[in-house]
N, C-alpha and C positions, 0 to 999 in steps of 0.2 A: 584289646587284642582277643580274639576268641582261642580258647585253648584247643588243641586237636582232640578229636574223639580218642585216639591214643596216643599217649607221652612216649612211650618205649615200648618196643617188641623186641621178640626173640624169634627167630626164624629159621629152620635147618633145613637143608636142602636148597640154599640162597643162591647156588653158584650157577644156575640155567633154568630154563623152561619157565614153568608157572611160579616156581619160588622166587626166582629172580624178579619175576613181573609182578609178585604180590609185594615183595621187598620195596622195589621201586615206587609203587602205588601207596605204600605205607608211607615212605620217605616223602613223596609229594605232597601227601597230606598232613605232614608236620611231625610225625614221629622220629625218634632215635631209634634205627634199627641196628641188633645185634645179628650178625651174620654167620651161619655156621654151615659149613661143607668141606669137603675134602680138597679142592682144588685151589689153592690161595690165588693163583693167578686170575681165575674166575672170579672169587670173592671180590679182589682188588676191582675188578670190572664192574661189579655190582655196585660197588661202593661209589665208584666215580658216576654211575647212571643216576645214583639217588643224590648225589651233591650236584650233578647238572639239573634234575628237578626240583633241586632247593631244599633238601633234607642233609641229613647226614647219617653216618653208618659207622660202627665197629666190626671188624672181623675177627673171626675166633675160626682158624682153618683148623681141622681135625676130622675123624671118622666117627660117623653116630653109632657104628658097630663096635668101639672100643669103650666099653661100659665105664670104666674108671675115669677115662677122659671126659667122657660126656657127664657124669656126674658133677666133676669137679666146675667143668664150666658152666653148666646150667645153673647150679647151685650159686657160684659168684654171681652170674646176671641178675639171677632172681631175687639177691638179696638187695638189689639196687632199689630204693623205695618206689622210683618212678615207673619200674615195670609193670604194665598192666595188659600184656598182650604176649602169649606164648603160642607159635603157630608150628606143629610138626609136620614139616612139608618134605622131608626127605623120602624118596620112592624111587622105587626101580621095578622092572618088569622081567619076565623070563628071557626076554632077547638081550635086555641089557644087564643081566647078572653076572654074566663073565666067567662062569664056570662051565668044563667040559661035560660032566653029567647031570642028568636030570635032577638026581637027588642034590647033588651041588648047588644047581639054580633054585631048586625049591627053597633050600634052607637060607642062601642069601636074600631071597624075596621076603620071604616069612621075618627074616632077622632085620632087615632093613625097614621095612613096611609096617611091620607090627609091633615087635618087640622094642626097637629104637624110637619108634613113636610113642609109644604107652610109656616107656622110660623116660623120654623127655618131659613127658607131661607130668608124672609121679615126682620128678626130682624138683620141678618149680612148684608144685602144688603146696609144700607146707608155708613158704615164705607169704604166698599170694594168698594163703586162706589165712594167715595172721593178720594181715592188711585188711583183710575182710572184702577185696574187690579184684576184679581183674577177669580176664578171658582166655581159658584153655581151649585151643581148637587144633584140629587136625584135618589133613588132606587125605580122605578117603577116596571113594569113587563111586559113580553109578554102576560101575562093573560089579560092585559088591552085592548088587540086588539079584544077582543071578549068575550062575557058572557058566563060562567060554571055554570052548574048546582051545587047546593050546595056551590058555592062560589060567591053568587050575591054581597055582600058588598065588598069583595076583589077583585073582577073584576072591580067594580065601582069605589073603591078608586084608584087603580092604572091607569085605564082610565082617572080619575079625574084629578090626579097627572100630567100624561102627558099632556093633554091639558093645565093646569094651566103652567107648564114649557115652552110649546110653545109660549103662551100669554106673560110670564115675557121675554123670548128669544127677542121677537119682540121689547117689550117695551125698552130693555136695549141694543138696537144695537148701535153701535157706542160708547159706553161707556169705551170700553175695558174690559167689564167682558164677559166672557163666561157662558152659562147656558148649561147643559148637562144631558140628560134625559137618566138613565142607566134602560136597559129593560132586566133583567136576564130571562132564561127558569127556568128549575128545577135545583135547586141546592141542593146537600146532607146536610141537616141541621136538627134541632130539629123540626122545622116547617113542613118540608115535610115529615118526618118521620111518621107523623100522618096521612098521605093519605093513602087512600083504593083505588088507582085507578092506572094504568099504568103511569109513569112518564118518557117518551121518552128523549134520549139523556140527561140524568141525570149528572151532572156536580159535581166535588169534588171542595168544598169552594176554595181551594187554586187556582185552575185553574180559576174559575170564578173572584176570587180578581184579579189574573193578567192581565185577560181580561178586566177587568173594569180600572184599574189604567193605563194601556196601553193606552186606549181610551180618558181617561182624559188628559193625558200627550200629546196627539196628537191633543187635542182641539176638538173632535167630539161634535157635539150637540147631537146626539143620538147613543147609544152603545146598541147594541143588540147580543145576544148570547144564544144558540150556533147557529150558521147561519142556519142549516137545519131546526130547529124548528120556527125560526124566518121567513123563507120563507114558513112554512106550515101556521102559524098562520096569515101571510099576505094575504095567498091566501084564508083562511077559512072566511075572511070578505067580499069576493065575493059571498060565497054559500047562496043561498036563506034560509030564516030562517026555511021552514019545514025539508028541509035537514039537516041543523045544529042541530036543535033538534033531529032528530034521530040518527045522528051520537054522541053526547054527553049525550043522555039521559043514568042514570043511569040504 
């Protein structure tokens, strides 16, 4: 019997959307998946989908912005000798932050997308480094490549996360650990359903999950998809600010 590429994985944001799809894809490929998210009923649904796909999962309901709780759960799971993948996948955008004020929404987006993601990987890091192997990954976004109107906090959080991952990758060079920055484009989820603007090259979550796990298994440092949108966003970084403003103004 061939061992799965990942034996055991921990994933935050596993209750819906791309996070759920990645969890199911990992389970389908043979990993035991530890699921973290706030909604226990939705985590149970993710676990059942994984079991239907032939895998298995453990549920850890809680809020990633609860630092002490997150530290305890991630440390306990990371101590398991089989854990070889951690994916910080919890995320929120301004439209889903649930705060009345702009400053409140900004705080929530940065706390979930950047602070909690970095904390998840930082807590998992010592045990994985002691074992000398494993992959630390996080879901950033192609939106981190350039600022977009009405999504200032989201773009900033994803840009910050990409830079943080790049720095961590340099720190861990030679330790046997891999650091992966996953940069999706638009994926059909409840989060993107709130958008009121065109979303080119929109992907289904199952397609995005396959691309993500394929890239993780290949050990890629950066996973960007869809390729056409990634090219466009990289080209957009070369545009002067006045032109970019005209192209993206609501």
